[in-house]
TORKOL-4160 file (C-alpha; in steps of 0.2 Angstrom, whole numbers, padded with zeros to 4 digits, m for minus):
148
<pt num="1" X="m0073" Y="0019" Z="m0040"/>
<pt num="2" X="m0061" Y="0005" Z="m0035"/>
<pt num="3" X="m0043" Y="0006" Z="m0040"/>
<pt num="4" X="m0030" Y="m0008" Z="m0040"/>
<pt num="5" X="m0015" Y="m0005" Z="m0029"/>
<pt num="6" X="0002" Y="m0012" Z="m0031"/>
<pt num="7" X="0017" Y="m0008" Z="m0020"/>
<pt num="8" X="0035" Y="m0012" Z="m0025"/>
<pt num="9" X="0050" Y="m0011" Z="m0014"/>
<pt num="10" X="0065" Y="m0004" Z="m0024"/>
<pt num="11" X="0083" Y="m0002" Z="m0022"/>
<pt num="12" X="0085" Y="0014" Z="m0031"/>
<pt num="13" X="0070" Y="0026" Z="m0029"/>
<pt num="14" X="0077" Y="0038" Z="m0043"/>
<pt num="15" X="0080" Y="0025" Z="m0056"/>
<pt num="16" X="0063" Y="0017" Z="m0052"/>
<pt num="17" X="0054" Y="0034" Z="m0053"/>
<pt num="18" X="0062" Y="0037" Z="m0070"/>
<pt num="19" X="0057" Y="0020" Z="m0076"/>
<pt num="20" X="0039" Y="0020" Z="m0070"/>
<pt num="21" X="0036" Y="0038" Z="m0075"/>
<pt num="22" X="0041" Y="0033" Z="m0093"/>
<pt num="23" X="0030" Y="0017" Z="m0092"/>
<pt num="24" X="0015" Y="0028" Z="m0087"/>
<pt num="25" X="0017" Y="0040" Z="m0101"/>
<pt num="26" X="0028" Y="0052" Z="m0093"/>
<pt num="27" X="0016" Y="0055" Z="m0079"/>
<pt num="28" X="0023" Y="0063" Z="m0064"/>
<pt num="29" X="0021" Y="0055" Z="m0047"/>
<pt num="30" X="0006" Y="0062" Z="m0036"/>
<pt num="31" X="0016" Y="0059" Z="m0020"/>
<pt num="32" X="0035" Y="0060" Z="m0019"/>
<pt num="33" X="0045" Y="0058" Z="m0003"/>
<pt num="34" X="0064" Y="0054" Z="0000"/>
<pt num="35" X="0059" Y="0035" Z="0003"/>
<pt num="36" X="0042" Y="0034" Z="m0006"/>
<pt num="37" X="0033" Y="0038" Z="m0022"/>
<pt num="38" X="0016" Y="0035" Z="m0028"/>
<pt num="39" X="0006" Y="0037" Z="m0044"/>
<pt num="40" X="m0013" Y="0038" Z="m0044"/>
<pt num="41" X="m0017" Y="0034" Z="m0062"/>
<pt num="42" X="m0034" Y="0035" Z="m0071"/>
<pt num="43" X="m0029" Y="0024" Z="m0086"/>
<pt num="44" X="m0026" Y="0011" Z="m0080"/>
<pt num="45" X="m0035" Y="0014" Z="m0064"/>
<pt num="46" X="m0021" Y="0010" Z="m0052"/>
<pt num="47" X="m0013" Y="0017" Z="m0036"/>
<pt num="48" X="0005" Y="0012" Z="m0040"/>
<pt num="49" X="0018" Y="0015" Z="m0026"/>
<pt num="50" X="0036" Y="0011" Z="m0024"/>
<pt num="51" X="0047" Y="0013" Z="m0008"/>
<pt num="52" X="0065" Y="0011" Z="m0002"/>
<pt num="53" X="0063" Y="0006" Z="0016"/>
<pt num="54" X="0074" Y="m0009" Z="0018"/>
<pt num="55" X="0062" Y="m0022" Z="0011"/>
<pt num="56" X="0068" Y="m0035" Z="m0001"/>
<pt num="57" X="0066" Y="m0028" Z="m0019"/>
<pt num="58" X="0050" Y="m0034" Z="m0028"/>
<pt num="59" X="0031" Y="m0034" Z="m0026"/>
<pt num="60" X="0028" Y="m0030" Z="m0008"/>
<pt num="61" X="0009" Y="m0031" Z="m0008"/>
<pt num="62" X="m0006" Y="m0029" Z="m0020"/>
<pt num="63" X="m0023" Y="m0022" Z="m0015"/>
<pt num="64" X="m0039" Y="m0013" Z="m0019"/>
<pt num="65" X="m0041" Y="0005" Z="m0015"/>
<pt num="66" X="m0059" Y="0011" Z="m0012"/>
<pt num="67" X="m0067" Y="0028" Z="m0010"/>
<pt num="68" X="m0082" Y="0024" Z="0003"/>
<pt num="69" X="m0085" Y="0015" Z="0019"/>
<pt num="70" X="m0098" Y="0004" Z="0009"/>
<pt num="71" X="m0085" Y="m0001" Z="m0004"/>
<pt num="72" X="m0073" Y="m0005" Z="0011"/>
<pt num="73" X="m0086" Y="m0016" Z="0019"/>
<pt num="74" X="m0089" Y="m0024" Z="0002"/>
<pt num="75" X="m0070" Y="m0028" Z="0000"/>
<pt num="76" X="m0069" Y="m0034" Z="0018"/>
<pt num="77" X="m0083" Y="m0046" Z="0015"/>
<pt num="78" X="m0074" Y="m0053" Z="m0001"/>
<pt num="79" X="m0059" Y="m0056" Z="0010"/>
<pt num="80" X="m0069" Y="m0065" Z="0022"/>
<pt num="81" X="m0078" Y="m0075" Z="0008"/>
<pt num="82" X="m0061" Y="m0081" Z="0003"/>
<pt num="83" X="m0060" Y="m0090" Z="0020"/>
<pt num="84" X="m0043" Y="m0082" Z="0024"/>
<pt num="85" X="m0038" Y="m0073" Z="0040"/>
<pt num="86" X="m0042" Y="m0055" Z="0039"/>
<pt num="87" X="m0033" Y="m0041" Z="0050"/>
<pt num="88" X="m0042" Y="m0025" Z="0051"/>
<pt num="89" X="m0033" Y="m0008" Z="0055"/>
<pt num="90" X="m0044" Y="0007" Z="0058"/>
<pt num="91" X="m0036" Y="0025" Z="0057"/>
<pt num="92" X="m0018" Y="0018" Z="0054"/>
<pt num="93" X="m0004" Y="0028" Z="0046"/>
<pt num="94" X="0005" Y="0020" Z="0032"/>
<pt num="95" X="0013" Y="0027" Z="0016"/>
<pt num="96" X="0011" Y="0045" Z="0021"/>
<pt num="97" X="m0008" Y="0043" Z="0023"/>
<pt num="98" X="m0020" Y="0039" Z="0037"/>
<pt num="99" X="m0032" Y="0025" Z="0031"/>
<pt num="100" X="m0045" Y="0012" Z="0037"/>
<pt num="101" X="m0039" Y="m0005" Z="0029"/>
<pt num="102" X="m0039" Y="m0024" Z="0030"/>
<pt num="103" X="m0026" Y="m0036" Z="0026"/>
<pt num="104" X="m0025" Y="m0055" Z="0021"/>
<pt num="105" X="m0013" Y="m0066" Z="0013"/>
<pt num="106" X="m0017" Y="m0076" Z="m0003"/>
<pt num="107" X="m0013" Y="m0095" Z="m0004"/>
<pt num="108" X="0003" Y="m0091" Z="m0013"/>
<pt num="109" X="0009" Y="m0080" Z="0002"/>
<pt num="110" X="0006" Y="m0063" Z="m0007"/>
<pt num="111" X="m0001" Y="m0050" Z="0005"/>
<pt num="112" X="m0017" Y="m0041" Z="0000"/>
<pt num="113" X="m0024" Y="m0025" Z="0007"/>
<pt num="114" X="m0040" Y="m0016" Z="0004"/>
<pt num="115" X="m0041" Y="0002" Z="0011"/>
<pt num="116" X="m0049" Y="0019" Z="0011"/>
<pt num="117" X="m0038" Y="0034" Z="0012"/>
<pt num="118" X="m0044" Y="0047" Z="0025"/>
<pt num="119" X="m0031" Y="0060" Z="0024"/>
<pt num="120" X="m0012" Y="0063" Z="0021"/>
<pt num="121" X="0000" Y="0060" Z="0035"/>
<pt num="122" X="0017" Y="0069" Z="0038"/>
<pt num="123" X="0026" Y="0053" Z="0042"/>
<pt num="124" X="0028" Y="0036" Z="0032"/>
<pt num="125" X="0019" Y="0026" Z="0046"/>
<pt num="126" X="0023" Y="0011" Z="0057"/>
<pt num="127" X="0026" Y="m0007" Z="0054"/>
<pt num="128" X="0014" Y="m0020" Z="0061"/>
<pt num="129" X="0029" Y="m0028" Z="0069"/>
<pt num="130" X="0034" Y="m0012" Z="0077"/>
<pt num="131" X="0018" Y="m0002" Z="0080"/>
<pt num="132" X="0027" Y="0012" Z="0090"/>
<pt num="133" X="0040" Y="0016" Z="0077"/>
<pt num="134" X="0032" Y="0030" Z="0067"/>
<pt num="135" X="0046" Y="0038" Z="0057"/>
<pt num="136" X="0061" Y="0028" Z="0053"/>
<pt num="137" X="0056" Y="0010" Z="0054"/>
<pt num="138" X="0067" Y="m0001" Z="0042"/>
<pt num="139" X="0052" Y="m0012" Z="0039"/>
<pt num="140" X="0038" Y="m0006" Z="0028"/>
<pt num="141" X="0022" Y="m0001" Z="0037"/>
<pt num="142" X="0013" Y="m0012" Z="0024"/>
<pt num="143" X="0024" Y="m0028" Z="0029"/>
<pt num="144" X="0017" Y="m0044" Z="0022"/>
<pt num="145" X="0015" Y="m0052" Z="0039"/>
<pt num="146" X="0002" Y="m0066" Z="0040"/>
<pt num="147" X="m0014" Y="m0060" Z="0049"/>
<pt num="148" X="m0020" Y="m0070" Z="0064"/>
């Protein structure tokens, strides 16, 4: 099953958790950290994440989460079919998870990712701009850089 993914940068994690939990029918987050929170909802099927890591508040990126390597290959082919540059990342750590993923940027400048989560990770991850900064990067690991 594929699941929509939306990641929003927020100013106040606590205020945002209260708001989004209410919006999702008083559903508790599936991941809750001091700088990051995620809900994996069934109805609607969405992986909705928020973080407070120094990014400008608002939609950080959108994506499609997949469950299998075949689905990931299918989504990567869709990115390629859109004739946009694609950046692949294998075994990367982002948002407290290790994943295989690919990135592109749509014609409006919105970053899109497709990813398959492999396992949980003890750290938030690293920025594509600062690949060695694993724990306290002020830039989200999922930064909206244009892939080359």
